N, C-alpha and C positions, 0 to 999 in steps of 0.2 A: 400537615406541617410538623416538622420535627420539634420536639420540646425537650427541656432538660431531662424529664423523666424517660422519654423515648431514647435519649442518648445513653442514659444509665442502663436501660434494658438491652440496648444494642451492644454495649461494652460487655455486659455480663454474658450475653449469648455467645460472644466471641472468646471470652476469657483470655485476653491477649497475654502473650509472654512478654514481660517487660524486663529488659536487661538494665541493671542499675550499677553504675560505678559511683558509689556514694561514700560518705565518711564513716569511720569506724563507729561513731556514736549512733548513727542512724540505722545501721543495717538491720538489726533485729526488729525494731519497731516498724520500719518501712516495709519489711517483708510481710509482717502481720497485717499492716494496713492494706496492702495490696490484696492479700488473700481475703481479708474482711470485705472489701468492696466488690470482689468478684473477679479479680485478675490473677495472673500467675507470675510471681516474682523470681528473678535470678540475680544473685549478687556475685558478679564475676568481674574481677579487676586486674588479674595477673596479665602482664603484657604478653606473655607467651600464648595466651588463649583468648584474650578479650575480643580482638577483632574477628577471630574465627567464630566465636560464640555469637557475636552480633549478627552474623549471617543467618542465625536461627531465630532471632528475636523479631517481634513485630514492632517494638518501640524500645527506646533507650533513654535513660536519664544520666546526666553527668553532674556531679556535685564536687566542687573543689575544696571542700572543708578540711580534709586531711590528706591532700595530694602530696606526692613527692615526685621525683623525676621519672621514675618508672610508671607510676600511675598517670602522670601527665601524658606520657607517650601513649599509654593504653587509651586514655580519653580521646586523644586526637585521632588515633587509628580507628577506634570504634565509631566515633562521630563521622569520620569519612565514609565508613561502610554504610551507615544509615543515610547520609546525604546522597551518596551515589545510587543507593537503592530506592530513594524516594520514600523512605520510611520516617516516621516522626521521631524526633529526639528533643528532649527538654534539658536546658542548661540552667543550673543554679550557681551563680557566681559568689559563693559564700565568702564574705570578708575580703572582697576583691580589692578594697582600698588599703588593706593592712600591709601588704608586702609587694615588692616588685615581682617576685615569682608569680603571685596570683594575678597581678595585672597583665603580665606578659602571656601567661597561659590563657587567660580569658580572651585576650586579643586574638590569639591563634584560634581558639574555639569559635569565636564569633565569625571568623572567616569561613567556617564550615556550615554557616547558615542554620542555626538551630531553628526548629519549628516553633518552639516557645522558649523564651527567656523568662524565668520567674525569680524575682528577688525582692528584697525590701527596698524602700525608697532610696536609701543611701547607696546601695549596690547599683541600682539602675542609673542614678545620677553619675556615679563613677564610670560605669561602662559607656555612658553617653558623652563622657569627657567634660562633665559639668560640675565636677567637684563632689560634694556630699560630705555630711558630717557623721560618718560612721564611727562607732565605738567598738572596735574589734569586729565581731561578726554581727553586732546589733545596729539597728538603724538609729540615726540621730536626726533624721529628716521625716517630715510628714509625707503621706502618700500624695497629697495635693501638690507638694513641692516638686514631685518627680513626674507629674503627668506629661509635661511638655517633653521631658527627657525620654519618657517611654515612647511617645509618638515618634520622636526623632530616631530612636534606636530601632523601632519596628520598621520604619521606612528604610533604614540602613541595612537591616538583615533580611527584609522581605518576609519576616515571620510575625509572630505574636509576642507581645511583651505584657507580662502580668506583674503588677506592683502589689505586693501583699501588705495588708495592714488591717485596721479595724473595719474599713470598707475597701475592698480590693478594686484596683483599676486595671482594666484590660483593654489593649488596643492592638490593631493590626496596622497602624499608621494612617488609616483612613477612617475606620469605625472605632468607636470606643464605648465602653459600658462599665458600670460599677456593680459589684456584688456585695450585698450587705449582710449575708448570712455569716454566722460565727458566734463565738462565745469568748468572753475575756479570759477564761481559764486556759484557752488554747495558747495564749502567750506565756503561760507559766510552765509549759511542758516543752522540754528540749526536743528537737527534731520534728516538730509538727510541720514546719515548712518543708523540711527535707522529704518527709513522707508524702506530702502533697504532690511533689514532683512526679512521683510514680503514678498517682491517680490521674493527673493531667495527661501523662503520656498514654495511659491505658485508654482514656476517653478519646484521644486523638487518632487512634487506630481506625482507619477507614471512615473518619469523620472530619469535617472541616475544622481547622485548628481554632479559629476564633470562637465559634459556637461551642466546640467541645471543651475549651478551656473555661468558658463561662459555666457550663453545666458541671464540670468537675469542681470548680470552686464553690458553687452553690451546694452541691452534694456534700462536700467535705465540711463546709460551714454549718450546714443543717445537722449533720451528725454531731458536730460540736455543740450545737444548741441543745440537742436531745440529751447528750451526755452531761452537759452542765446542769440540767434539771435534776439529775440523779446524784451527781457526785458531791461529796463533802469537801473535797480538796484535790490537789494534783494527783495524789496517789490513787484515789478511787476514780478519777476522771479517765485515766488511761484505759482500763478495761471497759468502762462504760462507753468510751468512744469507739472501741473496736466492735462492741455489741451493736452500737447505733449504726455503724457503717454496714454491718452484716444485715441488720433488720430494715434498712432504708428501702422503701418501695418507690417505684417510679411515680405512683400516684401522689405520695407524700411530697416528693421532690417538686412535682409540678404545682402542687397546692401552696408550698411554702418557700419556694425559691424566690429570692429578692434580687432580681436582676433588672437594672434600669439603664437605658441608653444614656450616654454622656455626650454633651455637646463638644 
């Protein structure tokens, strides 16, 4: 039987190339997170080459945090490449409620059937057409408030939806589970969620998306728990987190993953 730890080992054995079209704030941290966990990152967003590069990648992440018109076109074109090739791609609808541009772009990207949509509760509620109390790019809703929206959105896209929060909620529209790993300090560091997208994408390569997403969330949260035990604040948390990702073993993940089925 496959376990979260065996999925971590399988991802590291493959060291998948993950193509990331992410925001300016996230690029450096996200690249280091992916290297730390055992994947290979590429940060390619120019429209002139993004779709061509996607043909080389094993997975893709799309984050609309600092998108403009050219980036938007590159996002759609690369997502189409992955969709047509049957390769996983992860969509993060950062601040989707904030502007019409973000809402329209997100609607077009959803038509390209992301393998995983990961966002905070307010973003998932907005994507599902159920409102949401977003404060810019921050959530104003609880994870529990977005669970029904997540199920509906997963049924609509045919993929997995992950709602990030103190306890993450993951569903494929039929099954659902919660992941309780994590540390409060993670909410004090910018781009922790953005970087998580790449880890989810890496785990999804050649693995079933629902189970891979759960394993990725548990691994990421467990690294946060380990870093939180060592760090004195946000500044020392960041290098401790990278060290914890690098040192995480499949055995530790199997022992300490807190994944429970949800009704």
